[in-house]
C-alpha positions as CSV (number, residue, x, y, z in Angstrom):
1,M,11.4,7.7,-2.5
2,N,8.5,8.3,-4.9
3,L,5.8,10.5,-3.3
4,V,4.1,11.9,-6.4
5,E,3.0,9.1,-8.8
6,K,0.9,9.1,-11.9
7,I,-0.7,6.5,-14.1
8,S,-1.8,6.9,-17.7
9,V,-5.5,6.5,-18.6
10,K,-4.5,4.0,-21.3
11,E,-3.1,1.8,-18.6
12,I,-6.3,2.1,-16.5
13,I,-8.4,1.2,-19.6
14,K,-6.3,-1.9,-20.2
15,D,-6.1,-3.1,-16.5
16,L,-9.8,-2.6,-15.8
17,N,-11.1,-3.7,-19.2
18,L,-13.0,-0.4,-19.9
19,E,-14.6,0.3,-23.3
20,V,-13.4,3.3,-25.2
21,I,-16.1,5.5,-26.7
22,Y,-13.8,8.3,-27.7
23,M,-10.0,8.6,-27.3
24,P,-8.3,11.7,-28.7
25,E,-5.3,11.0,-30.9
26,D,-1.8,12.2,-30.1
27,K,-2.7,13.2,-26.6
28,E,-2.0,11.3,-23.4
29,Y,-3.9,11.8,-20.1
30,Y,-2.6,10.9,-16.7
31,V,-4.3,10.5,-13.3
32,Y,-2.5,11.9,-10.3
33,S,-5.3,11.6,-7.7
34,Q,-6.6,8.5,-5.9
35,D,-10.0,10.2,-5.5
36,L,-12.9,10.0,-7.8
37,N,-15.7,12.5,-8.6
38,R,-19.4,12.0,-9.4
39,P,-20.3,15.3,-11.3
40,G,-23.9,15.6,-10.2
41,L,-23.4,19.1,-8.9
42,Q,-21.6,20.1,-12.1
43,F,-24.5,18.8,-14.2
44,A,-26.7,21.0,-12.1
45,G,-24.6,24.0,-13.1
46,Y,-22.4,24.3,-9.9
47,F,-18.8,24.4,-10.9
48,E,-17.2,26.1,-7.9
49,Y,-14.8,23.6,-6.2
50,F,-15.1,21.3,-9.2
51,A,-12.5,18.5,-8.6
52,Y,-11.8,18.2,-12.4
53,Q,-8.4,16.6,-11.9
54,R,-10.1,13.4,-10.8
55,I,-11.7,10.7,-13.0
56,Q,-15.4,11.5,-13.4
57,I,-17.9,8.8,-12.8
58,V,-21.5,9.0,-14.2
59,G,-24.0,6.6,-12.7
60,K,-27.7,6.1,-13.3
61,S,-28.7,9.0,-11.1
62,E,-26.5,11.6,-12.8
63,Y,-27.4,10.1,-16.2
64,T,-31.2,10.3,-15.6
65,Y,-31.0,13.8,-14.1
66,F,-28.9,15.1,-17.0
67,G,-31.2,13.4,-19.6
68,N,-34.2,15.3,-18.3
69,M,-32.6,18.7,-19.0
70,D,-33.7,20.9,-21.8
71,K,-31.4,20.8,-24.8
72,E,-30.0,24.3,-24.5
73,T,-29.1,24.1,-20.8
74,R,-27.6,20.6,-21.4
75,R,-25.4,21.9,-24.2
76,K,-24.1,24.8,-22.1
77,T,-23.4,22.5,-19.2
78,L,-21.6,20.0,-21.4
79,D,-19.5,22.8,-23.0
80,K,-18.4,24.1,-19.6
81,F,-17.9,20.6,-18.1
82,F,-15.6,19.4,-20.9
83,S,-13.7,22.7,-21.0
84,Y,-12.0,21.5,-17.7
85,E,-9.1,19.2,-18.3
86,I,-10.6,16.0,-16.8
87,P,-8.5,12.8,-17.1
88,A,-11.5,10.8,-18.3
89,L,-15.3,10.4,-18.1
90,I,-16.6,6.9,-17.3
91,V,-20.2,6.0,-17.8
92,S,-21.3,3.0,-15.7
93,R,-24.0,0.3,-16.3
94,D,-23.3,0.2,-20.0
95,L,-25.5,3.3,-20.4
96,E,-25.6,4.8,-23.9
97,V,-23.4,7.8,-24.4
98,N,-25.4,10.5,-26.2
99,E,-24.2,12.3,-29.3
100,D,-24.0,15.7,-27.6
101,V,-21.7,14.3,-25.0
102,L,-19.4,13.0,-27.7
103,E,-19.6,16.3,-29.5
104,F,-18.2,18.3,-26.7
105,A,-15.7,15.6,-25.7
106,K,-14.3,15.7,-29.2
107,K,-14.3,19.5,-29.1
108,Y,-12.0,19.6,-26.0
109,D,-10.2,16.3,-26.7
110,R,-11.5,14.5,-23.6
111,I,-11.6,10.7,-23.1
112,V,-15.0,9.0,-22.7
113,L,-15.3,5.4,-21.5
114,T,-18.0,3.0,-20.5
115,T,-18.3,-0.2,-18.5
116,K,-20.9,-2.8,-17.8
117,R,-20.1,-2.6,-14.0
118,N,-22.7,-0.9,-11.8
119,T,-21.6,2.4,-10.3
120,T,-20.8,1.0,-6.8
121,R,-18.7,-1.8,-8.1
122,L,-16.9,0.5,-10.5
123,I,-16.1,3.0,-7.8
124,N,-14.8,0.2,-5.4
125,K,-12.7,-1.4,-8.2
126,L,-11.3,1.9,-9.4
127,S,-10.6,3.2,-5.9
128,N,-8.7,0.1,-4.9
129,Y,-6.8,0.1,-8.2
130,L,-5.8,3.8,-7.8
131,D,-4.9,3.4,-4.1
132,D,-2.5,0.6,-5.1
133,K,-1.0,2.4,-8.1
134,L,-0.7,5.9,-6.7
135,A,0.3,5.1,-3.2
136,P,3.5,6.8,-1.9
137,N,6.3,4.3,-2.1
138,I,9.9,3.6,-1.3
139,T,12.4,0.8,-1.8
140,I,14.7,0.0,1.1
141,H,17.5,-2.5,1.7
142,G,16.3,-5.2,4.0
143,V,14.4,-8.5,4.4
144,L,10.7,-8.8,5.0
145,V,9.2,-11.9,6.7
146,D,5.9,-13.0,8.0
147,V,6.4,-14.3,11.5
148,Y,3.3,-15.6,13.3
149,G,1.2,-13.2,11.2
150,I,3.4,-10.2,12.1
151,G,5.2,-8.4,9.3
152,V,8.8,-8.1,10.4
153,L,11.2,-5.9,8.4
154,I,14.8,-6.9,9.2
155,K,17.4,-4.2,8.6
156,G,21.1,-3.8,9.4
157,E,24.5,-3.4,7.8
158,S,25.5,-5.5,4.9
159,S,26.8,-9.0,5.9
160,I,25.3,-8.7,9.4
161,G,23.2,-11.8,8.6
162,K,19.8,-10.6,7.6
163,S,19.2,-13.2,4.9
164,E,20.7,-16.0,6.9
165,T,18.3,-15.1,9.8
166,A,15.4,-15.0,7.4
167,L,16.4,-18.4,6.0
168,E,16.3,-19.9,9.5
169,L,12.9,-18.4,10.1
170,I,11.7,-20.0,6.9
171,Q,13.0,-23.4,8.1
172,R,11.0,-22.8,11.3
173,G,7.8,-22.5,9.2
174,H,7.6,-18.7,8.6
175,R,7.2,-17.0,5.3
176,L,9.5,-14.9,3.1
177,V,8.1,-11.8,1.5
178,A,11.2,-10.0,0.2
179,D,14.9,-10.4,0.4
180,D,17.5,-7.6,-0.2
181,A,15.1,-5.0,-1.7
182,V,11.7,-4.3,-0.1
183,E,9.2,-2.2,-2.0
184,I,7.0,-0.4,0.6
185,R,3.7,1.4,-0.2
186,K,1.7,3.6,2.0
187,I,-1.9,2.6,1.3
188,D,-3.5,4.4,4.3
189,D,-2.6,6.9,7.0
190,D,-1.2,4.1,9.2
191,I,-0.7,1.1,6.9
192,L,2.5,0.1,5.1
193,I,2.6,-2.8,2.7
194,G,5.8,-4.4,1.7
195,Q,6.6,-6.7,-1.3
196,A,9.6,-7.8,-3.4
197,P,10.4,-6.4,-6.8
198,E,8.9,-8.8,-9.4
199,V,12.4,-10.0,-10.6
200,L,13.5,-10.9,-7.0
201,R,10.2,-12.5,-5.8
202,H,10.8,-15.8,-3.9
203,F,14.6,-15.5,-4.4
204,M,17.2,-15.1,-1.7
205,E,21.0,-14.5,-1.8
206,I,22.9,-16.5,0.7
207,R,26.6,-15.8,0.8
208,G,28.7,-18.8,0.0
209,I,25.8,-20.5,-1.8
210,G,24.4,-17.9,-4.1
211,I,20.8,-17.4,-5.3
212,I,18.2,-19.8,-4.0
213,D,14.6,-20.2,-5.0
214,V,12.7,-20.4,-1.7
215,K,9.4,-21.3,-3.4
216,S,11.0,-24.3,-5.1
217,L,13.0,-25.5,-2.1
218,Y,10.4,-25.1,0.7
219,G,7.1,-24.9,-1.2
220,V,4.6,-22.2,-1.9
221,G,3.7,-22.1,1.8
222,A,7.1,-20.6,2.6
223,T,6.5,-17.4,0.6
224,K,4.0,-14.6,0.5
225,T,3.5,-11.9,-2.1
226,S,3.0,-9.0,0.2
227,K,2.6,-8.2,3.9
228,M,1.7,-5.3,6.1
229,I,4.8,-4.1,8.0
230,D,4.2,-4.2,11.8
231,M,7.7,-3.9,13.2
232,V,11.3,-3.2,12.3
233,I,14.1,-5.3,13.7
234,H,17.5,-3.7,13.3
235,L,20.4,-6.1,13.6
236,E,23.8,-4.7,14.7
237,A,27.1,-6.1,15.8
238,W,27.2,-6.6,19.6
239,N,29.0,-3.6,21.2
240,E,29.8,-3.8,24.9
241,D,29.7,0.0,25.2
242,N,26.1,0.2,23.9
243,Y,23.0,0.1,26.1
244,Y,20.5,-2.5,25.2
245,D,17.0,-2.5,26.7
246,R,16.6,-5.4,29.1
247,L,13.0,-4.9,30.3
248,G,11.2,-3.8,27.1
249,L,9.6,-0.7,28.6
250,D,11.4,1.7,26.2
251,R,9.8,2.0,22.8
252,E,11.7,3.1,19.8
253,Y,10.1,3.9,16.4
254,E,11.3,4.3,12.9
255,S,9.6,6.6,10.5
256,I,8.8,5.1,7.1
257,L,6.8,7.3,4.7
258,D,5.8,9.4,7.7
259,I,4.4,6.4,9.6
260,E,5.9,5.5,12.9
261,I,6.8,1.7,13.0
262,E,7.9,0.1,16.3
263,K,11.6,-0.7,16.2
264,L,13.8,-3.1,18.1
265,V,17.6,-3.1,18.1
266,V,18.9,-6.7,18.4
267,P,22.6,-7.2,19.0
268,V,24.2,-10.0,17.0
269,K,27.1,-12.1,18.2
270,P,28.3,-15.7,17.8
271,G,26.2,-18.2,19.7
272,R,23.1,-15.9,19.8
273,N,20.1,-17.4,18.0
274,T,18.8,-14.3,16.2
275,A,16.0,-16.1,14.4
276,M,14.6,-17.3,17.8
277,I,14.8,-13.8,19.2
278,I,12.9,-12.4,16.3
279,E,10.2,-15.1,16.8
280,V,9.9,-14.1,20.4
281,A,9.8,-10.4,19.5
282,A,6.9,-11.1,17.0
283,M,5.0,-13.2,19.6
284,N,5.5,-10.5,22.2
285,Y,4.3,-7.8,19.8
286,R,1.2,-9.9,19.0
287,Q,0.5,-10.4,22.7
288,R,0.7,-6.7,23.4
289,G,-1.8,-6.2,20.6
290,M,-4.1,-8.4,22.5
291,G,-3.8,-6.3,25.6
292,Y,-1.1,-8.0,27.6
293,D,2.3,-6.3,28.1
294,S,4.7,-8.6,29.9
295,A,7.2,-5.8,30.6
296,K,4.5,-3.7,32.3
297,E,3.2,-6.8,34.1
298,F,6.7,-7.6,35.4
299,T,7.2,-4.0,36.6
300,K,3.9,-4.0,38.3
301,N,4.6,-7.2,40.1
302,L,8.0,-6.0,41.1
303,A,6.6,-2.8,42.5
304,K,4.0,-4.8,44.5
305,L,6.8,-7.0,45.9
306,I,8.8,-4.0,47.0
307,D,5.8,-2.4,48.6
308,N,5.0,-5.6,50.6
309,K,8.6,-5.8,51.8
310,N,8.5,-2.2,53.0
311,K,5.4,-2.7,55.0
């Protein structure tokens, strides 16, 4: 599991097409935080609680305010600002970077960048980019499929039939996201996104056949690049000694990257249509999300029937 990620500023420059005004030689900067900082308070001289480890964004308001300062105050502020090890300073709206900014950036070997994007668009673009790149992530063994819009992560022991079940779901019109290895990223406090490693994307391993290309065999509509994970289906060999929920009132959960995902244990045995069961599980999950719980409704009706008979 990878909980602390980093990304180099050079990679950000390339991916977001930023213009380099100054880049120190023989020094690499990395970004560890998904958050950004607009240094308006710092330009006003307030450096307590300065989030210097974040990328610094200068928009028109900071630029105009700072431009109206007297020369001496401005130089003192710049000297203190760049003395902190900021990953990079980005000036939006293609605003001109003044010589004194460059002077102190060079003094402390700090990166200065510009972009034609306006400040709001830059922040949105950069925030989404950093959320994606720096999100906590993990790779697990399983299959991820999109069934009726529900992201179903199928897990279980090797050779239990995960890929074969997923293949039958694809034949029924559902979509494959990942087979064998699922890369999962936590992009919010309660959202997990799964995808396949690039080298495995659209491919499946079916024992007895080998590797198949789902995209080529079934068309682009049979695959999906990524999907939010809504539920976990754990396949296990049928065991007469185990208890399996028959009403659906009990809720089990599996913790993935500290997010609790609803989990169903589905026993597998010859003659049991696992793909169809997963379809029903996805539809039932979707129905509960719309406010109707069939298990609770059945229990309520049963209780009413018992009460009526006892009267």
